[in-house]
C-alpha positions, 0 to 999 in steps of 0.5 A: 500499500503505497502513500500518495506522492506529493512532488514540489520544485523550488529554486534557492536563490538570491537577488539584491534588495536596497544593494543587500543581497536577499537569499529566498526560496521560490516557494514558500509554502507547501501543504500535503496530508499527514502520511503523504510521501514528500518529494522536494526538487531543490535547485540553487541557481545563485549564491549558496544555500542549503535546505533544513527541515529541524523536525524532520531531521532533514538536511541536504547541501544544495550545490549551485546548478544541481538538482537534489532531491529531497523524501521523506514521509510526512508523519507528523501533522503541524506546521514546520518551517524549512530554512536555509542554515547559511549565516543570516539567510533565515533572517534575510527571509529565505525560509518557508513552511511546510504544512502537514495536515490531518490527524 
């Protein structure tokens, strides 16, 4: 019995705002059902970034211009922040919310 697969793609990059680098993920929100298998395809298009979700013990380095796939089962309901761990990136806005709904 295979759980449904939910697949998402996002880019990791930075843009310049007011003369300062502003690191970002292109996808700010992901919603899945509890029990879904989740596949995230992350491509870093500019800068040095990574990807982390503390509560799911997920960490992936995302080298420039390389598609990185992260897969896990969303077995805990709630809202979880995903973010880049590079110094200052999360504070500058490089984060999003994984929402896992269901009992």
